[in-house]
N, C-alpha and C positions, 0 to 999 in steps of 0.2 A: 193795791199797788199802783203807783203811777210813775211815769218817767218825766223828767224835766230836761228838755233839750236846751242846754245852756249856751249853745253856740252852733249855728247852722249856716255857715257861709256858702255862697253860691259857687259851685265848682263842678267838675265832671269827674267820673270814676265809676268803675264797675260796681263797687259797693256804693249804692245810691245815698249820697249825703242828705238828700231831701226826703228820705223815706218817712212815712207816717209813723209816729210813735203813739201807740194806743194802748188800751187796756189789754191785759194778758188774756188769751183764749184758753181753751182746754180746761184744765182743772186748777188754775191758779198756781200757787207756790209749788215748785219742784214737781211738776206733773208726770215726769217720765223717769224710768230707771236708767241706770248705766248698763249697757248691753254689750257683751263681747261676742257679737255675731256679725262678722263682716258681710256675710251673704245677704243680710237684710237690706243693705244699701248697695249691693252688687260690687262690693269692694274686692279687689284682688290683693293678695298678700305677696309682697316682693321684698327680698333681702338685697339691699343695695350695698356693694362694697365701696368703701371710701378710704381715704388715706388715714382716717382716724378710727377705722374699724367698721364692721358691718352694721347697717341700720335697717330696722324693720319698718316697712312702709305699707300702709293700706291705701289703695287708690282706685280710681275709676276714671276713664276718659270722659271728656265732655267739654262744652264751651266754657270760657271764662273760669278756669280752674281756681279753686280755693285751696290754699295751703293752711292747714290748721295745726297750730303749735300748742301743745299742752304746757301746763305749769308744773311746779313741784307737787308731789302727791298726785300725779296724773300720767296719762298715757293717751293713745288714740281713742280709747273707749270713753274718756271723759267728755268727748264731744258728741256722744250718741244722743243725749237729750236734745241738743240743738239740731241734730240730723232728724230726729223725730218731729221737731217743730216745723221743719221745712219740707216734710214729705209731701209729694204731689206738687211742689212748686217748680218743677223743671229738673232736668238732668245736668246740672253743672258738674264740671270735673271736680274731683276731690283728691287731695293728697294729705293724708294724715300720718305724721311721722312720730315714731317713738324715738325721741332724741337719745343719743348714746348714753347708756347707763340708766335709762328709764324704760318702763314698759317691758317689751320683749327684746329690746336692743341691748346687747352685752355692754358691760361697762368698759370704757377705754382704760389703758394702763394708767393714765393720769386724767383726772376730771378735766373736761374741755372748758376753755374760756370762750368768750363771745366770738372771737375771730374764728376759732375752730368750729364752733357751732354753725356760723354762717357758711364756712367752707363745706361742712357736711351737707347743709341744705342745698347749696349750689350743686354739689355732686348728685344729690337726689333728683333735682330738676333736670340736670343734664341726662341722667340715666333714663328718665321718663320722657325725654325729648319735649320738655315744657319750656317755652320761651319766656312766658311772663305769668305772674300769679297775683291774685289778691290774697294778702296774708292776714290771718286772724290769730292773735296770740293771747293766751290766758296767763296771768301772773308772770312767772319767769318767761313764758313763751312770748309775752308782750315785749319784754326787754329784748329778747332775741329777734323778734319781728322788726323792731326799730333798727337794730344794728344791721340786719339783713338789708333794710331799705337804705342804709348808709353805704354799705359795701357793694350792693348790687342794684344801683339806681335804675338801670334800664329793665330789670326783670320784675321789679315790684310795682304793680299797678296801683295798689292802695294798701293801707294798713289799718287794721282795727284792733284796738287794745281792749280786751275784755277783762275787767278787774285786774288791770295791769299793775304790777309792782314797778313803779318808775321813780319819780323824783324823791319822794319821802323815804322810800326804801333804800335808795342809793345813799341818801344822807345818813340814815340810821346805820347802815352798814359801815360807813366811813367813821361815824362818831357814835359808838355804842352807848356811851353814857347819856348823850342827848337822845339817843333812840329809846332809852328807857322811858322818857317822857313823851316823845312824839309817836313812837310805834312800839309800845311795850310788848305786844304779843309777838311781833316779828323778832324783836331783840332777845326776848327770853327764850323763844324757841330756838333761835340760832345758838345761843349760849348752851342750852340744854343738849342740843344735838352735837355740838362741838365736843362736849364732855363725854356723852354716852356713845357717840359714833353709831355703828350699825347695830349695837345691842339695843337701840331704841325700837327696832322693828319687832323682835319677839316680845318686847315689853308691851307694845301696842296691841299685838295679837292676843296677849294674855288679858289685857284690859277688855278687849272685844269679847273674849270668851265668857267673862263674868258680867257682861252687860253694861260696862261703864264707859264704853266708847262715846256715846252721845255726850256725856259730861265733858270728855276731853275735847271733842270736836265742836262743842257748842260755840266757841268764839268765832269759828270759821263760817258757820252758816247761821242765818237769822233765825230759822225755825228748825233746829236739828231734829226734833221729834217728829216732824212731818216728812222727813226724807224717806224715800224707799231704801230698804236695807242695802241694796246694791251700791248706793252712793257711798255709804260709810265703809262697806267692804272694799271698794276700790280705793278709797282714801287710805286705808291701812295698807293694802297691798302695794300701792304705788309710792308711798313715802320713802324716799331714799336719803338718809341723813348725809352721806358723803356728797351726794349731788347738791343737796340743799346748801350745805356750808360752802361748797365750791362756787355755787351761783352767787351767794352773798359776797364772797371775796371778789368775784368779777364785777359785781355792781359797785362795790366800794372803790375799785380802781378805775371806773369808767368815767370818761369825760362826756357829760350829757350835752355839752355844747355841740358835739358831733351831730346831734339830731337836727340842728339847724340846717344841715345840708339836705334834709329830706324834702323833696318837692312833690311827692305824690300825695293824694288825699289821705288824711288821717282822721279816724274817728276813735274817741276814747270813751268807753262806757265804764262807769264806776257805781258800786253799791254804797248807799249812804251808811250802811252798818259795817263796812269792810274794816277789819282790824289789821290787815296786812298792807293797807294803802290808806291814803288820806283823801278826803274830798278836796282838800287844797291842791292835790296833784292836778286836778283839772285846770285850775288857774295857772299853776306852774307850767303845765304843758302848753297852755295858750301863750305864755311868754316865750317859750322855746320855738313854738310852731304857731305863728299868728293865725294861720288858716285852719287850725284843727277844729273839728266839731266835737263837742263834749256833751255827754248825756249822763245824767244822774238818776239811778233807779232807787226808789224807796223800797223798804221791806226786803233788802238784798244785802248779803254779805260778800264773801270773797269769791264765790262761784256763780257769777251772774248767769252764765250759759246753762247751769244746772238748776239754779233757783228760779230763774225767769227766762227760759229758753225762747218763749214766744216773743217777749219784748225785745230780746237781743236780735232775733231774726228780723223783726220789723225795723229796728234801728239800722241794721245793716242792709236793708232792702232785699232780703233773701226770700221774702214772701210777698 
C-alpha cells in the first residue's frame, strides 16, 4: 500500500497539512478490530439533550480537540482502529458523536437533514464547553463535517474527509439513472434500502449467521476476508436503512457551492477502490476548494480509517 499526495498547499492548521505520508506500520491492511470499550481511551459517556433529541457522546478533555463523525453503518466505535493507530501520540481532546438515529443515539421523530445535524453538533460542543474543533468525518460524516464548517465557520479549525461521500454521491443521489453508471453500488444500495426499509437489518443478520456476510460486504472493503470479525459485526449492527435513505435525500438537495465559503484547511483522503465515492471527487473538490489537500490511498476501499488507520493518522498529522 502506498499513498499519493495529490495536493499539499502550504497553510496552517491543527491537522498538519504537511504531515509525512509513509508506509503503513503495524500489520498492514486493517490491523485493528473495532472495539466498544470507551475506558481504553479514557472516554466519558455523556447523553447531551438537544432540540432534536438526546445524543450519545464519548469524549475526553485535552488540547486541540478532535470531533469524529461516523458514516452510515457506523457509530463512535468505527473510529477505534484510528484511535489504536495514534495511541501514545499525546492526549488530544476527543469528541465522538453517535449522530441521531445511529449508534446508541435514539432516532428522531423524523430523519435529520444537514442543518439539523449541524445544529445537534453545535449543541454538543456547547454542552462540553468546546470553543473550536478539528473535524474528521467518514462517508456521510464527511458531508456533515463540511456543512458544519459552512454553518459554524469560527468553531471549525480544520476539516478532514476520510472516504467522504461528496460530489459524485450528491450527483448520483440527484440523478439515479446516471448514478447507475457513475456509482452503481451506492445507487443500487439506495434503491434496495428504499424498497426494503428496516427489514433489511434482520436480513443482513441472517446472512451473517450463515457466513455469507463477507460476500455482501466485499464491495465496501478491498480485502474483506482479511478483516477482523468485529469490523463486519459492527457493519451489520450499525447499518440503518432509514438513516441511509434520508442522508441520500439530503445530499441530493444540497448546493455544493456552499462549500466555497469554507476557509479553514481541508484534507480529503480517498481509497482508490472506493465504490461509494469516485477518485474524480478529489479533482472536483479541488475545483470547489482550491486550497484543499487531497490524498489517494492504494489498496483501500470505503473505510480508509479501518483499512489503513496508520496511513490516515500520518496524513492527518496525528502521529
